[in-house]
C-alpha positions, 0 to 999 in steps of 0.5 A, spaced: 179 857 477 173 860 478 170 863 472 164 859 470 161 856 463 157 859 459 149 859 461 145 856 458 142 858 451 136 864 450 136 866 457 134 872 459 139 876 461 141 879 469 139 887 472 144 891 472 147 895 478 145 900 482 146 906 478 152 911 481 149 916 486 141 914 486 138 913 491 136 907 493 129 907 492 130 908 485 134 903 483 135 901 475 130 895 473 132 890 469 132 891 462 134 890 453 141 887 454 143 885 460 147 879 461 145 872 464 149 872 471 155 865 470 153 860 474 159 856 477 162 850 474 160 843 477 165 838 477 165 832 472 169 828 467 173 832 462 170 834 456 175 833 450 175 836 443 178 835 437 185 835 437 185 834 444 189 828 447 182 824 449 177 821 443 172 826 441 164 825 443 159 827 440 158 835 439 153 838 444 149 844 443 154 850 445 153 854 450 152 862 451 156 865 456 151 866 461 162 869 464 216 895 513 210 900 514 210 905 509 205 912 511 199 913 508 198 916 502 193 923 501 185 921 501 181 921 495 183 927 490 188 931 495 195 932 492 203 929 494 202 922 492 208 919 489 209 914 484 208 907 486 205 909 494 197 908 491 196 901 494 202 901 498 200 899 505 203 893 509 199 887 510 198 880 507 195 879 499 189 881 499 187 882 506 185 889 507 188 892 513 181 897 515 175 897 511 174 903 505 173 909 508 176 908 514 180 915 515 187 910 517 187 906 511 182 910 505 181 906 500 186 903 495 191 903 500 191 896 501 198 891 501 201 889 495 199 891 489 204 889 483 208 885 489 204 880 492 205 873 494 203 868 489 196 864 490 199 858 485 206 858 483 209 861 477 214 857 473 214 861 467 217 857 461 219 862 455 219 857 448 222 858 442 219 857 434 216 851 433 213 850 440 206 849 442 205 843 436 203 844 429 196 846 426 196 842 420 193 836 418 192 835 410 188 829 410 183 833 415 177 836 410 174 843 410 167 844 408 165 850 405 158 851 406 154 858 405 150 857 410 149 861 416 148 862 423 144 862 430 147 865 436 150 863 442 149 867 448 156 871 451 156 875 457 159 882 457 160 888 452 166 888 448 168 896 446 168 895 438 171 901 435 175 902 427 179 908 425 173 913 422 175 920 418 176 927 421 170 930 420 172 936 423 179 941 423 177 946 426 178 944 433 184 942 438 187 935 438 186 932 444 193 931 445 199 928 450 202 934 453 209 930 453 209 925 459 213 919 460 210 912 458 215 907 456 212 907 449 213 901 445 221 901 448 220 895 453 224 898 458 218 902 462 221 908 461 224 914 457 220 916 450 214 921 450 206 919 449 203 920 442 198 925 441 191 923 440 186 924 435 180 926 438 177 932 436 175 937 443 168 940 441 167 947 442 160 945 445 161 938 449 153 937 450 150 932 446 144 931 443 141 925 441 142 923 434 138 917 433 135 911 436 133 904 434 128 900 437 129 893 440 127 888 436 122 882 437 124 876 440 119 871 444 117 871 450 123 868 455 127 868 449 134 872 449 138 872 443 146 874 441 146 881 437 153 881 438 157 886 434 158 892 432 163 898 429 164 904 426 167 905 419 168 912 415 160 912 412 156 907 417 155 905 423 154 898 424 150 893 428 149 887 429 141 885 430 137 878 431 140 874 425 142 880 420 148 885 420 145 893 419 149 898 416 146 906 419 148 911 416 152 915 423 149 921 423 141 920 421 140 912 423 137 910 416 139 904 414 144 903 409 144 897 408 143 889 410 146 883 411 141 878 412 143 870 416 139 865 417 141 865 425 143 870 431 151 871 432 155 869 436 161 872 436 164 877 433 171 880 431 173 887 435 178 888 429 178 890 422 182 891 418 184 898 415 179 897 408 173 895 414 173 887 413 172 884 420 169 876 421 163 874 426 161 866 427 154 864 427 149 858 427 146 856 420 139 857 423 134 859 428 133 857 435 126 853 436 123 850 442 125 843 440 132 846 438 134 851 442 141 851 439 145 848 432 152 850 434 157 856 432 160 852 427 159 858 421 165 863 420 164 869 416 168 875 413 164 881 413 166 888 408 163 894 413 164 898 407 160 894 401 155 892 406 156 885 404 159 877 406 165 875 402 165 869 404 162 863 409 166 857 411 165 850 416 171 846 418 169 839 418 175 835 423 173 827 422 166 827 420 164 833 425 163 840 424 167 844 429 164 850 433 167 856 435 167 861 440 171 867 439 174 871 432 179 875 431 182 878 425 190 879 424 195 881 418 190 878 414 186 871 417 181 870 420 182 865 426 177 863 430 176 857 435 174 853 442 174 846 446 174 843 440 180 847 437 181 852 432 182 854 424 184 860 420 182 862 414 185 867 409 181 874 410 180 876 403 180 869 400 177 865 405 182 859 404 183 855 409 190 856 413 190 850 419 185 846 422 185 843 429 190 836 429 185 831 431 191 827 435 194 833 438 194 832 445 193 840 445 188 844 443 188 852 440 182 854 445 182 861 442 185 867 439 186 874 440 188 880 434 190 887 431 196 888 431 199 881 433 195 875 432 196 870 439 194 864 440 191 861 447 193 854 447 190 848 452 195 842 453 195 838 459 190 833 463 183 836 465 185 836 473 192 839 471 191 844 464 197 848 463 195 854 458 201 856 452 200 863 450 203 863 443 205 869 439 204 866 431 205 868 424 198 870 421 199 866 415 202 859 417 201 858 424 208 858 426 209 859 433 214 865 433 215 866 441 211 862 447 210 862 454 207 857 459 203 860 465 203 856 471 200 848 471 192 850 474 190 856 470 184 854 467 182 859 462 186 866 460 184 872 457 188 877 452 188 884 454 193 886 448 197 882 443 202 889 442 205 889 447 202 882 449 198 883 455 194 877 459 189 877 464 187 870 469 185 868 475 189 866 480 186 862 486 179 864 487 176 871 486 171 875 489 167 876 483 165 870 478 168 873 472 173 877 475 181 877 474 186 876 479 192 878 476 195 881 468 201 877 466 206 882 462 209 878 456 214 879 451 213 877 445 219 876 441 222 871 447 216 870 450 219 871 457 214 873 462 217 881 464 212 882 470 206 880 473 201 885 476 196 883 482 189 886 480 184 883 486 178 884 484 175 886 491 179 892 489 179 892 481 173 893 477 176 889 471 173 884 468 173 879 463 167 876 460 166 868 459 171 863 459 172 862 451 171 869 449 178 871 449 178 878 448 172 880 453 174 885 458 172 890 460 175 896 465 182 895 463 186 897 457 193 898 456 198 904 452 205 907 453 207 901 456 202 902 461 196 898 465 190 902 466 185 899 470 178 901 473 178 900 480 171 899 485 167 903 487 167 906 494 164 911 498 165 918 495 162 925 497 154 926 499 148 920 502 148 916 496 155 918 493 160 914 490 166 913 485 172 911 483 178 912 480 183 909 473 190 908 476 195 906 472 202 900 472 208 900 469 208 894 464 216 893 465 217 893 473 209 893 475 209 898 479 203 903 480 206 910 477 202 915 481 197 917 476 189 917 478 184 920 474 178 921 478 171 920 477 168 926 480 162 926 486 157 921 484 160 918 477 164 912 476 169 912 470 171 906 466 177 905 461 174 904 454 181 905 449 187 909 447 187 915 443 194 915 441 198 917 448 191 918 451 185 914 455 179 914 453 174 913 458 166 913 459 164 916 465 157 913 469 153 918 470 148 918 477 141 919 477 140 926 475 145 927 470 148 925 464 154 920 462 160 924 459 166 921 455 173 923 457 180 924 454 186 923 459 192 925 457 197 920 457 203 923 461 199 928 465 192 925 467 190 930 465 182 930 464 178 933 458 171 933 457 169 931 450 161 929 450 156 930 455 149 927 454 142 930 456 140 929 463 133 928 461 130 922 464 128 920 458 134 919 455 138 917 462 132 911 462 135 908 456 144 911 457 143 906 464 141 900 460 147 901 456 153 901 461 160 898 459 159 891 463 153 890 459 154 893 452 157 895 446 160 903 447 164 906 441 167 913 441 169 917 436 169 925 433 164 927 437 159 921 436 157 916 441 154 909 440 151 905 445 148 898 443 146 892 446 148 885 446 142 881 447 135 881 444 131 880 449 123 880 452 125 881 460 124 887 462 117 889 458 114 891 463 119 897 464 118 902 458 120 901 451 126 897 449 132 900 444 137 897 441 142 903 439 142 910 442 146 914 439 149 921 441 153 927 437 156 934 439 155 940 434 162 943 435 
C-alpha cells in the first residue's frame, strides 16, 4: 500500500492543478483551502494502539491527513460504442499499448478494466455473524466531558448533503427515462432507475447569492474547517473552532455553536431530523503544543443549532483519539488507529469501546443506510482488513469479508450496496486507488472486483483513516460511476474527460459514458434517485456547471451554470471537488474550503464559502 499517512498538523496546503482549458501562462495560484501533498510512508516499527495485540505506547499527537484482439471502439464523442467495449483492449494489466490521443488507440482503450491480473492475491473469506471479535469491555470506563476540540488536518474534499425540501413545484424534475440499472436486486440487470427529485430550472444561469470571507489564522498556519451540510432552513459550515448556520439564500448568520478548538472530522451523513456528529480537539493549537488530540466527539442538531452532547472515551487511563466519525441507524461511530467507539446519537449513551487485549481494532466506520466497520487485524508487516457490516445498536457482526493480506487501508464508497475501494500494489497516484470491491453485505461474499487504475481513472480516496473521503466515484442503480483522468480534447489548450459506469454484479462496463465537453472536466458528486449529479469544472473563460445525468439514457441535463466573470471564477476555481466541499440542491450550489490558511494571501482575497442560485 503506497497510500501515505497524514502530514504534520497545521502545514500550508497544496497548490491546485491547472484549470482545464487554461493557457499555460495563466495557471491558478495556490490559495485558501488547498491541502498539503501527502508524504510517502516511512518504514519503522509498528505503533499499536488500543485494541492492538501489542501493548499500547504513550499517546502521540494526532497527525492530520497531509492523503484474441478486439476492434477498438470509436474515438471520443462518436456513437457506436458497445457495452463493455470502453477500455477492452488487449495488453497486460496497467500497461497501455499506446499513449493517450493516438488514433490507433484512443484514450481509455486500455486492457482489462474489470478483468485485470491481480497484483495482490485475493482470498475472499466470507464470514458469519459474530466474526471479527467483540466490541465490548465492561471494565473500561467511558469518561463524559463537555470539552471540545482542536483540529487535525485532512486531505481532500468530501461532498456532504442532506435532503432539503422542494422549493419549486412549477419546474420539471430531472428524472430517469427508465433505463435498466439493476436497482437493489443484486443481479445487475432488470429494474428501472428511480426518478430524481432535482428540478430543472427555467433559467439555469446562476448568480452569486453570498460569500463568506476566510477566517483569520496566524501566519504559517493551516487549520481544518471540515464539515458542511444543508437543511430545509440553513446552510451549515464549520469555521475555526465553531459551527455556523447561514440563511441559504442571504448568507446571514442564523446561529453559531462555539467550540474550544477546530473540527477534526465531520460526518457526511445526517438523520431525517438533521442530526449529525463531529470530532474535535479540546483546545486551540499553540506553538508549544500544535495538537491536543482529536479526543472529543459530539452530536450536533443542525435544525436547532445546538450541540446535544460531548463525549470522550478512556481506555486504560488514556483518551481515545478519533480519526473518523459517521452516523447510521441512530448511532455515532468514531474510529482510528487506537480502535473505535460508538454512542447513541440522541442520548450519548456509550454502546461499545475498544477492548484493550484485542488483537484487532476498528480502524474506522462508514455510515448512511448501513453501518460498516473497517477492522484491522494481523501483524504490522502482514495486516489484514475485515470489512464488517454491523448492527449499529450492538456492534454485532452481521456479515464479514476478509481482504487479502497486505492491504493496509481501504475506503468505503457505499454501505448499501457495499462497495469498498483499495490500493493493490503501487498506484501512480499518492492518494489513488487501483481496485473496487463489490461485496454482498448480507453474506459477506465478494460479488466482483473492478480495476480502476489511477493512470486512467481520477477516483481518489484521501487519507488512510478517513474511511469515507472519496471523490470522483459514486454508487447507484447497482452501478459504479467513475471519473476518468483528463486527456487531450479540442483546441490548443483543451483537455477533457468522462464519467463511465461499471455493473457491480459483473464488473463489466455498461457502455454508458457522459462526456464533459471541450475544455471541461466532469466529476460525479452524488446520486439523485437513479440519476448522477455531477460538477463540470470550467475552462479559464467560463463558469462551472451542475448537470444531472439520466441513469438510463445517460443524457445530460444542465441544472446550473455559474457566471463567467473573472472575479467569480477566481473563487470558484479554488474550490474544486478534490480540494473543497460541494453541495448542490434545488438550484442552490454551495462551495466551501476545508482549510483556513494564510498561504496564498498575496493572490487576493480568500473566501470560506461561495453560494450560487438560479432564478428559476
